[in-house]
DSSP file (Angstrom, degrees, kcal/mol; ACC not computed):
  #  RESIDUE AA STRUCTURE BP1 BP2  ACC     N-H-->O    O-->H-N    N-H-->O    O-->H-N    TCO  KAPPA ALPHA  PHI   PSI    X-CA   Y-CA   Z-CA
    1    1 A X     >        0   0    0      0, 0.0     4,-1.5     0, 0.0     3,-0.1   0.000 360.0 360.0 360.0 -35.2    0.0    0.0    0.0
    2    2 A X  H  >  +     0   0    0      1,-0.2     4,-2.3     2,-0.2     5,-0.2   0.892 360.0  59.8 -67.4 -36.7    2.9    2.4    0.8
    3    3 A X  H  > S+     0   0    0      1,-0.2     4,-2.6     2,-0.2    -1,-0.2   0.908 103.3  51.3 -56.8 -44.4    4.1    1.9   -2.8
    4    4 A X  H  > S+     0   0    0      1,-0.2     4,-2.2     2,-0.2    -1,-0.2   0.853 107.3  51.9 -65.5 -34.6    0.9    3.3   -4.1
    5    5 A X  H  X S+     0   0    0     -4,-1.5     4,-1.7     2,-0.2    -1,-0.2   0.898 109.6  50.0 -65.9 -39.9    1.1    6.3   -1.8
    6    6 A X  H  X S+     0   0    0     -4,-2.3     4,-2.3     2,-0.2    -2,-0.2   0.912 110.2  51.3 -66.5 -42.4    4.7    7.0   -3.2
    7    7 A X  H  X S+     0   0    0     -4,-2.6     4,-2.0     1,-0.2    -2,-0.2   0.904 109.6  48.9 -59.6 -41.2    3.3    6.7   -6.7
    8    8 A X  H  X S+     0   0    0     -4,-2.2     4,-2.0     2,-0.2    -1,-0.2   0.816 109.8  51.5 -66.7 -31.7    0.6    9.1   -6.0
    9    9 A X  H  X S+     0   0    0     -4,-1.7     4,-2.3     2,-0.2    20,-0.2   0.883 110.3  50.1 -72.1 -36.7    3.1   11.6   -4.4
   10   10 A X  H  X S+     0   0    0     -4,-2.3     4,-2.4     2,-0.2    -2,-0.2   0.896 110.4  48.5 -64.3 -41.9    5.1   11.2   -7.6
   11   11 A X  H  X S+     0   0    0     -4,-2.0     4,-1.9     1,-0.2    -2,-0.2   0.859 113.5  49.5 -68.0 -37.0    2.1   11.9   -9.8
   12   12 A X  H  X S+     0   0    0     -4,-2.0     4,-2.1     2,-0.2    -2,-0.2   0.877 111.2  46.9 -69.0 -38.2    1.2   14.9   -7.7
   13   13 A X  H  X S+     0   0    0     -4,-2.3     4,-2.7     2,-0.2     5,-0.2   0.946 111.2  51.4 -70.3 -47.8    4.7   16.4   -7.8
   14   14 A X  H  X S+     0   0    0     -4,-2.4     4,-0.7     1,-0.2    -2,-0.2   0.877 113.5  45.8 -51.6 -46.2    5.0   15.9  -11.5
   15   15 A X  H  < S+     0   0    0     -4,-1.9     3,-0.2     1,-0.2    -1,-0.2   0.876 115.8  45.0 -70.2 -39.8    1.6   17.7  -12.0
   16   16 A X  H >< S+     0   0    0     -4,-2.1     3,-1.6     1,-0.2     6,-0.3   0.876 108.9  56.4 -72.8 -35.6    2.4   20.5   -9.6
   17   17 A X  H 3< S+     0   0    0     -4,-2.7    -1,-0.2     1,-0.3    -2,-0.2   0.712  98.0  62.9 -67.6 -20.8    5.9   21.0  -11.0
   18   18 A X  T 3< S+     0   0    0     -4,-0.7     2,-0.4    -5,-0.2    -1,-0.3   0.579  84.7  89.1 -82.6  -4.6    4.5   21.5  -14.4
   19   19 A X  S X  S-     0   0    0     -3,-1.6     3,-1.6    -4,-0.2    70,-0.0  -0.782  77.2-137.4 -94.1 134.5    2.6   24.7  -13.2
   20   20 A X  T 3  S+     0   0    0     -2,-0.4    -1,-0.1     1,-0.3    19,-0.1   0.767 100.9  56.7 -63.1 -24.8    4.7   27.9  -13.6
   21   21 A X  T 3  S+     0   0    0     71,-0.2    18,-2.9    17,-0.1     2,-0.4   0.494  96.3  78.1 -83.9  -4.7    3.6   29.2  -10.2
   22   22 A X  E <   -A   38   0A   0     -3,-1.6     2,-0.4    -6,-0.3    16,-0.2  -0.887  54.4-171.5-115.0 134.8    4.8   26.1   -8.2
   23   23 A X  E     -A   37   0A   0     14,-2.5    14,-2.3    -2,-0.4     2,-0.7  -0.987  24.1-132.0-123.1 133.9    8.2   25.2   -7.2
   24   24 A X  E >   -A   36   0A   0     -2,-0.4     3,-0.6    12,-0.2    12,-0.3  -0.808  20.6-164.4 -81.9 116.0    9.2   21.8   -5.6
   25   25 A X  T 3  S+     0   0    0     10,-1.1    -1,-0.2    -2,-0.7    11,-0.1   0.713  84.7  29.6 -75.9 -27.7   11.3   22.9   -2.6
   26   26 A X  T 3  S-     0   0    0      9,-0.7    -1,-0.2     1,-0.4    10,-0.1   0.068 111.1-114.4-121.6  25.4   12.8   19.6   -1.9
   27   27 A X    <   -     0   0    0     -3,-0.6    -1,-0.4     8,-0.2     8,-0.3  -0.192  68.5 -15.7  76.0-168.9   12.9   18.1   -5.4
   28   28 A X  S    S-     0   0    0      1,-0.1     2,-0.2    -4,-0.1   -18,-0.1  -0.402  86.3-100.8 -64.3 141.0   10.9   15.1   -6.6
   29   29 A X        -     0   0    0    -20,-0.2    -1,-0.1     1,-0.1     5,-0.1  -0.418  28.3-171.4 -74.7 138.4    9.6   13.1   -3.6
   30   30 A X  S    S+     0   0    0      3,-0.2    -1,-0.1    -2,-0.2     2,-0.1   0.510  79.6  23.4 -93.7 -10.2   11.3   10.0   -2.4
   31   31 A X  S    S-     0   0    0      2,-0.4   -22,-0.1   -25,-0.1    -2,-0.0  -0.361 110.4 -68.1-128.1-151.5    8.4    9.3    0.0
   32   32 A X  S    S+     0   0    0     -2,-0.1    40,-2.5   -23,-0.1     2,-0.4   0.230 101.8  94.7 -92.0  10.8    4.7   10.1    0.3
   33   33 A X  E     - B   0  71A   0     38,-0.2     2,-0.5    36,-0.0    -2,-0.4  -0.914  52.2-168.3-116.0 134.8    5.5   13.8    1.0
   34   34 A X  E     - B   0  70A   0     36,-3.2    36,-2.6    -2,-0.4     2,-0.4  -0.977   7.2-160.0-118.8 117.8    5.6   16.7   -1.6
   35   35 A X  E     + B   0  69A   0     -2,-0.5   -10,-1.1    -8,-0.3    -9,-0.7  -0.869  20.4 168.4 -96.9 131.3    7.0   20.1   -0.5
   36   36 A X  E     -AB  24  68A   0     32,-2.5    32,-2.8    -2,-0.4     2,-0.3  -0.912  25.6-153.0-134.3 160.6    6.1   23.1   -2.6
   37   37 A X  E     -AB  23  67A   0    -14,-2.3   -14,-2.5    -2,-0.3     2,-0.6  -0.960  18.3-137.2-126.0 153.6    6.3   26.9   -2.6
   38   38 A X  E     -A   22   0A   0     28,-0.6   -16,-0.2    -2,-0.3     8,-0.2  -0.945  31.0-116.4-111.0 115.1    3.9   29.1   -4.4
   39   39 A X    >   -     0   0    0    -18,-2.9     3,-1.4    -2,-0.6   -18,-0.0  -0.219  15.3-131.3 -62.6 139.1    5.7   31.8   -6.2
   40   40 A X  T 3  S+     0   0    0      1,-0.3    -1,-0.1     5,-0.1   -19,-0.0   0.683  97.4  63.8 -63.2 -21.7    4.8   35.3   -5.0
   41   41 A X  T 3  S+     0   0    0      4,-0.0    -1,-0.3   -20,-0.0    -2,-0.1   0.185  79.7 107.4 -91.9  20.5    4.2   37.0   -8.3
   42   42 A X  S <  S-     0   0    0     -3,-1.4    51,-0.1     2,-0.4    50,-0.1  -0.303  90.0 -93.7 -84.9 175.2    1.2   34.8   -9.2
   43   43 A X  S    S+     0   0    0     49,-0.1     2,-0.3    -2,-0.1    49,-0.1   0.709 108.8  44.6 -65.6 -21.7   -2.4   36.1   -9.3
   44   44 A X  S    S-     0   0    0     47,-0.1    -2,-0.4    48,-0.0     2,-0.2  -0.804  83.2-118.3-124.6 162.7   -2.9   34.9   -5.7
   45   45 A X     >  -     0   0    0     -2,-0.3     4,-2.9     1,-0.1     5,-0.2  -0.596  32.1-112.2 -92.2 156.6   -0.9   35.0   -2.5
   46   46 A X  H  > S+     0   0    0     -2,-0.2     4,-2.8     1,-0.2     5,-0.2   0.943 119.4  49.9 -53.5 -45.3    0.3   31.7   -0.8
   47   47 A X  H  > S+     0   0    0      1,-0.2     4,-2.0     2,-0.2    -1,-0.2   0.874 111.4  46.2 -66.5 -37.5   -2.1   32.4    2.1
   48   48 A X  H  > S+     0   0    0      2,-0.2     4,-3.0     1,-0.2    -1,-0.2   0.915 112.3  51.0 -66.6 -44.1   -5.1   33.0   -0.2
   49   49 A X  H  X S+     0   0    0     -4,-2.9     4,-3.0     2,-0.2     5,-0.3   0.937 108.9  52.3 -57.9 -47.6   -4.2   29.9   -2.2
   50   50 A X  H  X S+     0   0    0     -4,-2.8     4,-2.3    -5,-0.2    -2,-0.2   0.940 112.5  45.7 -54.8 -47.1   -4.0   27.9    1.2
   51   51 A X  H  X S+     0   0    0     -4,-2.0     4,-2.4     1,-0.2    -1,-0.2   0.954 113.0  49.2 -65.5 -47.2   -7.5   29.1    2.1
   52   52 A X  H  X S+     0   0    0     -4,-3.0     4,-0.7     1,-0.2    -1,-0.2   0.919 111.3  48.4 -59.8 -42.9   -8.9   28.4   -1.3
   53   53 A X  H ><>S+     0   0    0     -4,-3.0     5,-2.5     1,-0.2     3,-1.1   0.918 111.3  50.9 -63.7 -41.3   -7.6   24.9   -1.4
   54   54 A X  H ><5S+     0   0    0     -4,-2.3     3,-1.6     1,-0.3    -1,-0.2   0.871 105.0  55.6 -67.3 -32.5   -8.9   24.2    2.1
   55   55 A X  H 3<5S+     0   0    0     -4,-2.4    -1,-0.3     1,-0.3    -2,-0.2   0.659 107.0  52.7 -67.0 -16.3  -12.3   25.5    1.0
   56   56 A X  T <<5S-     0   0    0     -3,-1.1    -1,-0.3    -4,-0.7    -2,-0.2   0.155 127.9 -98.4-104.5  14.3  -12.1   22.8   -1.8
   57   57 A X  T < 5S+     0   0    0     -3,-1.6     2,-0.8     1,-0.2    -3,-0.2   0.619  81.7 133.9  83.0  10.8  -11.3   20.0    0.7
   58   58 A X      < -     0   0    0     -5,-2.5     2,-0.4    -6,-0.2    -1,-0.2  -0.861  34.0-171.7-101.3 110.7   -7.5   20.0    0.2
   59   59 A X        +     0   0    0     -2,-0.8     2,-0.3    -3,-0.1    -9,-0.0  -0.842  17.2 145.2-103.0 129.2   -5.7   19.9    3.4
   60   60 A X        -     0   0    0     -2,-0.4     2,-0.3    10,-0.1    10,-0.2  -0.990  39.5-103.7-158.1 165.8   -2.0   20.4    3.7
   61   61 A X  E     -C   69   0A   0      8,-1.8     8,-2.7    -2,-0.3     2,-0.5  -0.580  15.0-129.4 -98.0 146.3    0.4   22.0    6.1
   62   62 A X  E     +C   68   0A   0     -2,-0.3     6,-0.3     6,-0.2     3,-0.1  -0.775  27.5 170.6 -83.5 128.8    2.5   25.1    6.2
   63   63 A X        +     0   0    0      4,-3.2     2,-0.3    -2,-0.5     5,-0.2   0.306  67.4   0.6-120.2   3.2    6.1   24.3    7.0
   64   64 A X  S    S-     0   0    0      3,-1.2     3,-0.4     1,-0.1    -1,-0.2  -0.960  95.0 -73.0-170.8 177.6    7.6   27.7    6.3
   65   65 A X  S    S+     0   0    0     -2,-0.3    -1,-0.1     1,-0.2   -19,-0.0   0.927 132.1   5.4 -51.6 -46.5    6.5   31.3    5.3
   66   66 A X  S    S+     0   0    0     -3,-0.1   -28,-0.6   -20,-0.0     2,-0.5  -0.009 111.9 100.2-132.7  28.9    5.9   30.1    1.7
   67   67 A X  E     -B   37   0A   0     -3,-0.4    -4,-3.2   -30,-0.2    -3,-1.2  -0.970  45.1-175.8-121.0 133.2    6.5   26.4    1.9
   68   68 A X  E     -BC  36  62A   0    -32,-2.8   -32,-2.5    -2,-0.5     2,-0.4  -0.871  15.5-143.3-126.0 156.5    3.8   23.8    2.1
   69   69 A X  E     -BC  35  61A   0     -8,-2.7    -8,-1.8    -2,-0.3     2,-0.4  -0.984  10.5-169.6-123.4 128.8    3.7   20.0    2.6
   70   70 A X  E     -B   34   0A   0    -36,-2.6   -36,-3.2    -2,-0.4     2,-0.4  -0.959  10.6-164.7-113.6 133.5    1.2   17.7    0.8
   71   71 A X  E     -B   33   0A   0     -2,-0.4     2,-0.4   -38,-0.2   -38,-0.2  -0.972   8.8-150.8-125.9 133.6    1.1   14.1    2.0
   72   72 A X        +     0   0    0    -40,-2.5     2,-0.2    -2,-0.4   -67,-0.1  -0.796  27.1 158.4-100.2 145.4   -0.5   11.2    0.3
   73   73 A X    >   -     0   0    0     -2,-0.4     3,-2.2   -69,-0.1   -65,-0.0  -0.811  57.9 -65.6-151.0-172.2   -1.9    8.3    2.3
   74   74 A X  T 3  S+     0   0    0      1,-0.3    -2,-0.0    -2,-0.2   -72,-0.0   0.737 127.1  55.2 -61.8 -23.9   -4.3    5.3    2.2
   75   75 A X  T 3  S+     0   0    0      2,-0.0     2,-0.5     0, 0.0    -1,-0.3   0.403  92.5  85.4 -90.2   6.7   -7.4    7.7    2.0
   76   76 A X    <   -     0   0    0     -3,-2.2     2,-0.2     4,-0.0   -68,-0.1  -0.929  59.6-173.4-115.6 126.0   -6.0    9.5   -1.1
   77   77 A X     >  -     0   0    0     -2,-0.5     4,-1.9     1,-0.1     5,-0.1  -0.492  42.2-101.5-108.5 174.9   -6.7    8.0   -4.5
   78   78 A X  H  > S+     0   0    0      2,-0.2     4,-2.3     1,-0.2     5,-0.2   0.856 125.3  59.0 -65.6 -33.2   -5.5    8.9   -8.1
   79   79 A X  H  > S+     0   0    0      1,-0.2     4,-1.9     2,-0.2    -1,-0.2   0.919 104.3  50.4 -58.8 -40.7   -8.8   10.6   -8.5
   80   80 A X  H  > S+     0   0    0      1,-0.2     4,-2.5     2,-0.2    -2,-0.2   0.929 107.4  53.4 -64.9 -45.3   -8.0   12.8   -5.5
   81   81 A X  H  X S+     0   0    0     -4,-1.9     4,-2.2     1,-0.3    -1,-0.2   0.884 107.8  49.5 -61.7 -40.7   -4.7   13.7   -7.0
   82   82 A X  H  X S+     0   0    0     -4,-2.3     4,-2.1     2,-0.2    -1,-0.3   0.863 110.1  52.6 -64.2 -34.1   -6.3   14.8  -10.2
   83   83 A X  H  X S+     0   0    0     -4,-1.9     4,-2.5     2,-0.2    -2,-0.2   0.897 109.0  49.1 -61.5 -45.9   -8.8   16.9   -8.1
   84   84 A X  H  X S+     0   0    0     -4,-2.5     4,-2.2     1,-0.2    -2,-0.2   0.906 111.3  48.8 -62.2 -43.5   -5.9   18.5   -6.3
   85   85 A X  H  X S+     0   0    0     -4,-2.2     4,-2.2    -5,-0.2    -1,-0.2   0.882 109.9  51.5 -70.1 -36.1   -4.1   19.3   -9.5
   86   86 A X  H  X S+     0   0    0     -4,-2.1     4,-2.3     2,-0.2    -1,-0.2   0.925 111.2  48.5 -63.4 -41.6   -7.3   20.8  -11.2
   87   87 A X  H  X S+     0   0    0     -4,-2.5     4,-2.2     1,-0.2     5,-0.2   0.924 110.0  50.6 -68.1 -38.2   -7.9   23.1   -8.2
   88   88 A X  H  X S+     0   0    0     -4,-2.2     4,-1.7     2,-0.2    -1,-0.2   0.924 111.2  50.5 -54.1 -50.3   -4.3   24.2   -8.2
   89   89 A X  H  < S+     0   0    0     -4,-2.2    -2,-0.2     1,-0.2    -1,-0.2   0.879 110.0  51.0 -56.5 -41.3   -4.7   25.0  -12.0
   90   90 A X  H >< S+     0   0    0     -4,-2.3     3,-0.6     1,-0.2    -1,-0.2   0.894 114.2  39.6 -65.6 -41.8   -7.8   26.9  -11.3
   91   91 A X  H 3< S+     0   0    0     -4,-2.2    -1,-0.2     1,-0.2    -2,-0.2   0.650 114.7  51.8 -88.3 -11.2   -6.5   29.2   -8.6
   92   92 A X  T 3<        0   0    0     -4,-1.7    -1,-0.2    -5,-0.2   -71,-0.2   0.130 360.0 360.0-112.4  27.8   -3.1   29.8  -10.1
   93   93 A X    <         0   0    0     -3,-0.6    -1,-0.2   -51,-0.1    -2,-0.1   0.455 360.0 360.0 -61.8 360.0   -4.0   30.9  -13.7
């Protein structure tokens, strides 16, 4: 089951890193954790993005002023990963 979590994290990281407003702060994940920053010159602020994602049922942790951690686990499916990526795309246009 842990292998699936790592695969989902990889899929999430690949999708997020393809967005110009997202930077992977610790590179491609080796585990089920993805660390990102949202670039300040985007249409939204990191705090506003955090709140909008939370409103869409996407929970993740702040680990720094502009660094966030997303974690895949047994309750997260590939469908959920696609949902997360679509919400990020919508708010970071």
